[in-house]
N, C-alpha and C positions, 0 to 999 in steps of 0.2 A: 850494474856490474858486479860480478863476485871474486873474493880471490880468500888467498890460503884458505883458514878455520873461517872465515868469515861469509856466515849466513842468510847475509844482508843482500840483498834484490831491490837498486834500482831501478825505474820508470823513467826513462825521461820521454816528455811528451812529447809526439809529434810537431812538425810547426802549423802552427795556427790549432792547436789543439784537435787535431784534425785524422784521420785512418787513425796514426801513427802513435796515437795512445793510444793503453793500455793500462785497466790496471790488475795489476799482478800479487800475489799470496801467495803464502809457502810454499814450495813441491812438494812440499814430506812431511809428515810428519815429522824424524828428528830435524828441522831448519826450525823449528820456533825456539827461539830461544829466552827462557821461565827464571834469567839469572835473579832480576829482580824481585824476586817472589819472597826472598826475606826482607822486603821490607812493609810486608803483608804486617808483619809478625808486628808491627813497633807501630802500626795502624791503628787509630779506635781513641785516644785514650780520655778522649770527653763521655764518652759509652760510659768509662771503664772506673773513672771520676766519681760519675754521678753514683753509683750505687754501690762505692767501693767497703765502706765502713756498716753499708745495712748489713753487705756479702760476708768481714769479715767476721761477723755475729755467729753466724752460720759457720759449726763445723764443714761443716761441707767445703767448706774453703782451702780444706785441708787436702782435699783430695786429687792426685796430678789430672789435669788436664789440660784441655788446649781453651788460651784466652788469648785477645788481642793484645796491646801494646801492656806488657808486666811491666813496663820500665815505671809509668806514672804507679805500682805503688811499691818503687823501690827508691823511696824520697830518705833525705837526708836525716830528714827529727820528720815523728805522727805527733799528731795531732791530742793533745789531752782532753777535748768536747769534741760536745758533738757540735757539727754549724749552726751553729742561730738561724733559721727557716725564713725570714722575714723583721723586716723594722719597722716599728709600732709603738708606742705609749702607753705600757704597762705598768699600771695602776693599782699596787692595791688600798681597796676602803677603806680597810678599818688598822691596816697596820703599818699604814706609813711607809712601805716597801713601793720601787720602781725601777723597770727598766726601761732603757730604750729597742729593747726588740723580745723576738717571743722566740725562748727555745724551743730545739727541734724538736721533741718529743709532743710537748703542744701544739703544738704548727701543724704536727700531721695531724694529729687525735683533734684539730681544731680546723683541719684545710679546705671545712666547705665555705668558712668566710670565707673565702674568694669568691666566691658570688653574691656577696650581696653587695647591692649597691649601694653611691654614693647618698650619706644622710640617712641612711639606713640603720636598725637598730636590733639589737636582737637577744637577746638572753635567752642563757642554758646555765643547767645544776652538771654541777661533773661529783662525781661521787664511788670512792671503791667501792667494783663488784663483788658481793659478798655474797651472791651466790653461790659462787665457785668454791669448794673449800678446800682449806690447803690443805698442801700435800706434799709430798716430796718431788721432784722434777724428776719429771718421768726419764726415759733414754731417746726420747727428740724432744725432749723439751732440752735437751741438753744436744743431742746430734745437729736438732735442725733449728734450733729455737732461740737457740744459745744464748740458756739461762745453768747459770750455775746454780752451785750446793753450798756453794762458800758463805756465800751473804744469811744465811741460815747462821749456821756457824758462829758469825762474830758478832751475831746481835743475842742470842741467846743460847746457844751451846742445843738445839733441836736443831732436828734435820729435815719438818715441814714447813716450810714460807709460805705468803702471801702470796694470790697469782701476782705477776710481774711482769712490763712491756717485754718482749718477746717477739725475733723473727718472727713472722710466718712463712710458716711451716714448708707451705702446698703456694711459697710466693715467685713470680717470675722468675729472682732469679735462680732458685734454689729447680728451676726447670733446664736452666740457660749452661749452671752448672754439672749437670750431669752430661747433659749432651759434652758441652765440651770432654768430658769424660768420655763418653763414646766415640769423639775423634778420637781421643788421643787412642781409646786400643784398641780404632779402626787402623790409622794409620804410622798404630805398632805392629798390627799383624802383614798386613800389607809388606811394611818394608822386609819383615822376616819373609814373605810371599816372592819378592821381587829382587830376596838378595842384597839387598842398600844398601852398605851400612852406614852411608851417612846420613842417611835418609835417617837410621836406627838412629841414629846417633842426638839428631835432630829432634824428633818425637819425646826422648830421655829429655834432653838441658831443660826442652822445652815446656815435657808435663813439668816433670817436679821441679821446674822453677814456679810455677807456682806453689806446689803444698812449702814451697820456699817463702817466695814471700803471703803464704797462709800463716805459715808456724809469726813469719813477725809482724805482722794485723794482725794478729787474732786477738778477739778481746771480748766483754761480759760489761752489761750496764752495772750501775753503780746508779740510781735514784737517791738522793740525798735525804733522809729522816731529819723532824724536831726533835729537840732533845724534848724527854718528859717533860711534861709539868702545865700548867692555865695558856690557854693561845684565847685571844679576837679570831672572830671566824672572818675567813681568806678568800670572803669575796673579793674579784677584781672584776679591775675596767680594762678592756684592751681599745684603742682605740687610735684606728689607722688615717695616713695626713689627706684622705679624700673625704676628711667630717663622718663615717661608719665607726660604728659603738655595737661594745663585743659586752656583756656581761654575765659576770662567772658566777653561779654563785656557791660555794665551795668551803670548806672546812681547810683549816689550816693546813693537816698536813698534805693536802693535796697542791694548793697554794703556790706552797716551797716547792713541793718534788715536782710541776710542772713551771712557774710563773721564773720563780724568784731564787733559785740555786741551783745553779747548772750543773748537767747530768756527770760522772766521773766516766772517764773511759779508765779500767784496770784491764787490765793487756795483759796477754798466757807470759812474753818474753818484758819484763818492768825494766829492764837495763836499758838505756841506752848505746852502752859501746856495743852489749852482740847484736843491739837492733840496726847499728850500721857495719858491722862484719858481716850480720846478710844481707841485709843489699850490695857489700860488697860481692859478697858471694856469684851473689843472683845478678847484677851487671858480670860479672864473669860466664854464668852459665846463658843468659843472652847472645852477646852478643858470639859462645862457641857456637849454640843454633844456629845462631841467623850463619856461622859460615859453612856450617855442616850442611844446614838448607840448599846455602847457594853449586855444592859441589853431588847434591843427590841426582839422581836419574833425572831424565824427564817426564816421565811417565806418574812416578813421586813427585816429583813437582807441581805439576798441574792435580795431585791429588792434594794439597798441602794447598795451593792457593784458592779451588772450592772450598777447601776447610777454614780458613780461612775467612772468607766473604759471608757463608755463615755465620759463623761464628761473631762474626765482626754487626752485621746485619742485628741477630737475634740479641747481641748487647746493647743495642741499638734500640732496638724495638722495649725494651726492658724498661735502658734508659728516658724513655717515651713517658711509661704508665704513670699514674700519678703515685707518688708516694709510699700513696697508705696503703697501699697493697704491697709493699712490704714489710712493712707491719704487720704483730699481731698486739694490740692494742685491749682488748679484751678488761684486761684487768681493770679500765674504767669504766663508769657507765655516764652518758653525757643524754644529757636528756631538755631540751628543751621549753619553754615557758613565753606564753604567749604576751603581750602588752594590748593593753583595751587601746581600737585606735587603730592599731595597726602599725606595723617594722618600717612603713617608705615613712621617709615624709623630706618637705619641696625644702629643707632651711639647715642651714647649722645648730638654731637657735632650738628647731625643734625638737632635733635630734639628740643636741643636748639636755634639752631640759626634761626629755621620755629616759633617757641614762640617769640623772638624778633622781628624775622619780623610781624607778628601781634600786638607786639604794638607799634614799630615803638619806642622803650626804651630798656635801658638798664638798668634803678636806679633799678629795682626790680633783677635784678639781681643778684647784691650786697648785697642790703640789704636784700634779704633772703638768700641768701648763697646757693647761686642755679649753684654757678661755685666756683674755687679757688680762692684766690689771690693771683695770682703771674703774673709776664713780659706779663710773652708772655700767660695770659688768662686777661688781660690789652688789648693789644695790639687785639685780637681778637676781642671782644667786642666792640672796639675804632670799628674796621671797619663793623665789624655788625651793630650797631646802625646808622653806614653811611650808608650799602648799603639800611637797612630796611628805610629812610626814606622816598625809592621812592614805598614802593608798593601800591600798585592798589587796589580795588575790581573788579569786573567779574563778569557780569550772567553769572549762569550756573547752569547744573542740578544733584544735591548732588550726589554721589551716597552709597548708603548703611547709613543713616545718623540715628546715636543713638538717636538723635533728632530731628525730619522730621521735625517738626512746621507743618504751614495749608496750604504753597501750594508746590509742589517741584518741580515743574518747574521756580518761581520763588528763584531759588534758587543763594546766592552769598558766590565765592570765591578769594581771598587772595592769593596776586601772585607780587616779584617785574619786573620792567621792563625788568633788563637782569639776567640768573640764575646765581645763586652764588655759589659755591663749596667751603660749612663751609667747611668739613670736608681737601678738599682741602689746603685753605688756610694757615689753623693749622696745615698743617705738613707744609709749608712755612717759616709759624714763627718760628719754631723750627728750625726746617731745618738751616735759619738767624742763629738762637741766637745761635744753636752751631755752628756754623762758629765761628761765634764773639769770641767766649769762646776758641776757639784755639790761 
């Protein structure tokens, strides 16, 4: 049945769903109803927020473009630091520092650690990349990678700076952003060709909204730097809940920048009041765009619907990609060092022993609560520390390293001169204490 301006036709099945039933479709193109297409503009918050910060690090975020769920970027407040990537116990071997999470940049740099099985132990050396000379940030550094010239001026009035953490200039979000800009240009053009004023208003409002959110959220990354002066080695141990360890050999500058001092976000608009005003204007622009889109011609609504389906799918794909593809961390060199006897272990005791052997210390074990505080464990830790002092580095070829480095044939593996069975030593201590208690 139909009536008035309603183009919907309802088909009622015949008796017993017999010959009287039929499947009906809209009789003509003009019978389609797409008033709900405006809702497509606000769908996809999860895929937008997944890479919101790395997108805002690039100046491409200032391009007027089509993007899904812009309201996800119109929050009352902005984060002051990057979100930590995972929960883990991070302990400084010599400096006594400790954290219960891995900071964002370090988590991206060491993301391959997620492939480590339970009770496995690995060792890596992290150092600043000295092969790339100091230079002034190029145009592509500023436009695509989010590198600022201000950091060098703050430190020493020089215009050159060391290689730093940047957004990937050719990362997935760069292509998605450029495609969103292309879709806006196409919608703007066909709105003029079809003479649809409401579609034109929607195009301008929703495209410029992305520029507005880009201005409000644009930022530069500031990694903390240590004050000049003597500092102990920055060697660090990361312990996960499933008993795996990653030992990092590095200097104090690298340890502070990656593990123990949070990354600082330097916003283009530092004022919270101005940012809230930007969010208010952006919210009004979003409502205006959705209302205008609902009143666009049917042909244009089909084009908008297709555009939002495409851009939503691409944002979802970009969000599903490994986070390391979005970052340029070439300023750090990561090279794995092997362990005599292999990385895999059968139990917690063997894994802890290899981590102690690599560090030649048990202070971090106590400070990070890596082992129970009992007399038996105190005795075992004492023996492990003494045995670890004989650990030496041997030239070797690493098998299946997660961080291969530059020269696989010049690898280094660590081991003790005389093999020590950590589990057997632990069992002996337990039996001795049990015998004394009788």
